[in-house]
N, C-alpha and C positions, 0 to 999 in steps of 0.2 A: 920475212918483210913483217911479219907479227911485231917479234922484237922491236924494229926499227919504231913502227907506229906505237910501241906502247910508250917508246924511250918520248917521241914526239910530245905524246899526252899527260907524261909525267913532265916534260920541261914547261908545259903551257900552264899547269898547275900553278908551280911554284912561279912563273913568274906574273901570273894573274892573282895570286894570294900578295905578294910584295907590293904590286902597285895597287891594292885595295887599300893594304897599311898604309901604305904613303899618301893615300886620299885622303884617308879620316884622321892621320897626323897632320896633315896641312889644315884642314875644316877648325877641329882645335884649335889649331893656334892662332886664326883667323876671329876667333870668336871673341877667346881672350882680349886680346889687343883692341876689341869693339867698345867691349866692359868697361876697360880701362882710361878709353878715350870718354866716357857717356860719366864717367866721377868726376874726372877732371875738368870739366866745362865750366868755368865758371854762372854764378847766378845771374840774373837783370836784376836791376837796383828796386825793379816793380814788385821783385818776387820776393823783397825783404821788408820781413814784420817790422811795424814800427811800436815799438815799446814802449816811447812816450805819451800815447795813445792808448794804452789797455787799459778795460775795467773789467772790475772784479765785482762777483754779485757780492751783495751787502750783508753783513753780519746777520744774524739769526739772532732773535731777542728770546734772554731766558727767561720765565717767570719763577722766579725764585719763592712765592710760596706756593705754587704746584707743583714743585720740587719736593719743599719741604711736606707736603705732603705725603708725596709720592714715597719718599724716602720713610715718614713714617708708619706709613702702610706696610711696607715691605719688612722694619723693623720689627712692628708688633707681628706680623705674619711669622717672621722667624723664632721670636722670642716664643710664639703659641707652637713652633716646631718643637724648638729644643724642649720646652716645659713637657710636651705629649713622647717624646722621647726618652728623658729623664724617670716620665712616668710610668712609662714601659720598661726602663731599666732598673729601678726600682721593685716593681714587682717582678720581675724576672730574678732579682737576688734576694728578695723575699723567697718564691718558690724554691730554688734552690738550697736555701737554707732549710728551708723545712723538709727537702727529702731527704737532705743528707743527715739532719735526725733523726729520721725516723730508719735512712740506710743503719744509720751507727746503732739504735735500736735493736734492729732486727740481727745486726752481725754479734752484737752483745747478747745474743740470746740463743743466737745458732751458736754452738761449741765448733772449737776450730778443729778439735780432734777429741773422740770418744774414750771413755775408759776403757784400759785392755780387758777383750773381751775370750774367753775361752773357745777355740773354735771344738763343734761337734759335729759328727755325721751325720745324716739324714737317719740311724738307724737309732742314735740315743739323743739327737734333737729335739725335744718334746714342743708345743705349742700350748703357752699356759697361758688362761684366760685369767687376770687379777681384779674382783671388779673395788670399787673403792681405791684402785693402784697410785692414786696421784693424792691421795690425803699422807698425813704423819704416820703412819706406821706401814701404811702399801706401799709408799714410793721407796721404803727402804727394802723392800721385800724385792720390790721391781730390780733395784739394782741387784741384789748379791743373783737373781734369776734370771738378770743381762749377762751378766759378767761369766757365769755359768756356759753361755754358749746358747739358752734356748729362745725360741721366740715366743715376745711377752705381747698378750694383749691387753691395755691399760682400758676401763671402764668405768668411769666417773661424771657425774652430774656437777661436780663442783660447787656443792651446797659448803661445806668443809674444804675440800681438797683444791689443789692450786695447781697451775699450769708449770711454774716456776720447779715446782717436786720433782720433775718426770725432764724437764724440756733441755736437761744435756745428753738425753736419748734422744729426743729427735733428729728427724732424719736416717737413723739407723735404722739396716734393714731389717733386722731384727724383731724390731720395735713397732707398735701401732696404737692410736689414742682414741679411742670414742666418744664421743660423748653423748651419755648415755644414762635414761636415770630405770635402775632395772625394777623400780615397780612396773614398768611395761618389759613384753616380751621380748628378750634378745637371741636371734639364730644367729650362731658363729661355731666356728669347731675348734675344738681342744680335746688335749688328751688331760689336760689336770684342770682345773678351776679353784681359784684361790676366793671365799666370798669373806670380802674386808667391809663389803661396803654397806655404810653404817654412821652417822652422827654418833658421837662416845663421849663428848664430855657436857655435862650437864646443864651449862648455858646455850649448847647449839642443843642438846636435843630435846629440850623443853622447850626451845623458841617453838615449836612446833610438832608439840606429841604426835596429831595424828599420823602424819609425814615420818615419824619414825616409827611406830607401828606398821605403816602400812612395807617400809623398807624390810623391816626385820621379818613381816611376814610373809607378803606379797612377793618380793623378790628375793628372798629365800626359797619361796617354792617356785620361781622360776628358774634360777639356779640350779635347782635340784632335778628341774625339767628337764634341763637342758644336761646335766649329767646323765641322766636316763637316758637321752636321746642317743648323744654321743659316746656315751660309755666312759664318760671321764673320770678319775677320781674328783672327788671335791672335797675341801677344808671350807668349815663354818667360824667366823672368829665369832667365838661365843666371850663371856666376860665375867668378871667378880662378881657383877650384881645381880646374878642368880639368884646367890645368896642370899640377897637383897641386906638386913641389917642384922649379921651374924650375930650369933649368942656363942659362938666358937672359933676360938684362934688360935691358930692360924685354919681355917676351914680345911678338911681330909673332903677325898669327892664321894665320903659314905654320907658326906652331911648335905640334909636337904634345904637349907636356908631358912630364914625367916625375913618374910616377902609380903609387903602392903600390896594387895592386887588395883590399888585407887590412888596408892600416895602422887606427888607431884611428878618421880621419880619410876612410875610404874612402867610408863609409855616404853623407859629403856630397858628395864627389866623382866616386865612380862615378855615385852616382843621377844627379846633371847632366850629366855626359856620358851617359845612357842617354835623361834628357829632350832633349838635342839630336840622339841619333841618331832618336828619335823626331820629333821637332818635322819633321827632313828626308825623313824614309822618309813621312810624314802628306803631305809638301809633293810630294813626285815621284807616291808612287801615288793620293793621294784628289785630289789637286791644290787641298790645303787653301792659305791663303797666311799664309805664314807668316813672323814675323820671331824673332830670337834675341840678347837682350843678356847679353852676358857684364859685368857687376857688379863690381868690383872695391868694396874695404874704403872704406866708406861711415859718413859723423858727420853729428849735427848734430841738433834737434831733436827729444821724443820717441825719444832712444836708451834702451834702460834699462841704469840703471847695472851692472847683472850681466852685458851682453852680450860680454865677454870677449876681445873685438877690441884690437886695438894703439890708440886715442885713446883707447877708454873706460877702459877698464885705467892708460893714462898721465894722466886726469884722477884717476880714483879715490884712483889713489896718492898723486898730489897732494894730493889734497883730504883724507886719512887721517893723514898725515904720514908716510906711510910708504915705505922702502927702493924705490926707484926704478929698477924695469931698462931702465938705460939703453942696455944693448949688442943685447937684444932690440929694443929701439922702436928706433935709428938702422939697424939691419939690415932692419925692416919698414919705417922711411920712406923709405929711400934705395933699398931695393928692391921693394917696390911701390908702385903710384899709392892717393891716400887722395881718394875723393870726397865732397863737401859736398852732402847734399842737395840743395842750391837749385839748384844745376845739372843734378843729376839729373831731378827732378820738372818742371823746364824742356824737357830732352831728349827725354824721353820722351813727353811731352804730346804731340809730334806725330806718333805714330804713326798711322798706317805711313808708313814710308816716308823716316824723316827723316836728313835728311843724317847722314853719318857725323863723328863728333865726336873730332879726338885730341888730342895736348898740348892746354890751354887755361893762359894766362897767368894774371896778377894781375887781379882783376876787384875797384869798390868794393862792389859786393852781397853777395858772400858771403867770409868769413872766406879769405884764401889758405891754403895749406897746402902742405908740400915735394912736387915732384914728382905736382901735380895732373893725374890723366886720368881721362877719363871713356871707354869704349870703348861705344859706342852703337850698334846696330842694322846688323845686315848679314844679308842673305839669300843667303848660297852665293856669290857674287861676289868676284873677289880685291879687296881693299884699297887703296886708295892708296898 
C-alpha cells in the first residue's frame, strides 16, 4: 500500500513539472509576438517631424581682440614657466658640475691603493709619534716607519709642513694625523717619539723668530715630558747650526762651535742648543732614553722651492735662468755636508741605538753629492 502511494506521488510530481514547463514556454512565446507587432505598427502622419521648418540656434559671435589677448596671456605665462624651468635646470647643472669637481678632487687626494706595508704582530708593532711629520724630512721618516708596519701618529701645525706630503697614507688603519702646535701640551700614548717639529730653513725660521724659539724650547719640554710620563724613547732632531759659524771644517763632535747668541739666525741656533741641553738634562735627571741627531743640509723630494738653502737656491736660480751665486754655493758645498733624504730616513728608521754613520761614499740608490755626510745618533758617548 505504501509503495503504491509513493508511485502515485511520483507520477503526479512529474506531470506537474511538465505542465509548469509548457505554461512558461507558452507565456514567453506570446510576449515575443506582441513585441513584434508593436515594432511593425506604422507611424501616423502627424507623428512625422517636419524637417522643412526646423530651426537651429544662432552661431555665437567671436570677439577676436579678446581671444588675441587671452592667447597672449597664455603665451606669456607659458614663456615665464619655461624660463623658470630653464633657470632651475641651469642651476641644477651648475651644482652637479661643482659637486663632480669636488668629488674628483677628493678622489685624487685619496689613494686607491696604499704602499706595501709589512705586517707586524702586536708584540713587535710600536706606536710612534712624529712631530713635524708632514714636513720635508719628517714625511720621509713617516714613510719608512709605515712601511715597516708600525702605527704612526703625525703631529704638525702646518707652518712649513704640507698635508700632501702624507696624504698617500690617509685612511690607513696604522696612520693618524693631528693638527696641533706642540708649544701646547699634547697627551697621547707612544712607545717612541721623533721630535722634528721646527722650521729649518732661514727664510722660515727668521720670519717668526719668537715662534721658532718657543717651538725648540717649550715644544721640546712638552715632548720630553711626554716621553717621561709614558716611558717612551725620544729622538731630538738637532742641526749643524749648533756650531754657528764654525772655524773648523768638518766639525768633529768635540768642537763646541762659534755662535753669535744675538745674530739674525740665533733664534734657530740657540733654540736647538737649548733643545740638546734639555734632552741630556732629562736623560740625567729623569732617566729618559734620549737620542740626538744633528742633521746637516738636506735635500730631496718634497723640498719647498722657497726653502732658501743651498741646493734649492741653486736649482731655482738655474731653472729661472738667473745669475747663480757660485762663490757662496762653493763655500757651502765644500765646507758643509749635504744630506740626501734617502740616507737620512733609512738611518733614522733604526731608532734607537742606530750605528753612527760618518762619511758615506757614492751609492747607486741616491744621487751622489760632494762631501756627503750624515751625522746620526749619539747619546753622550765619545764618537769613534
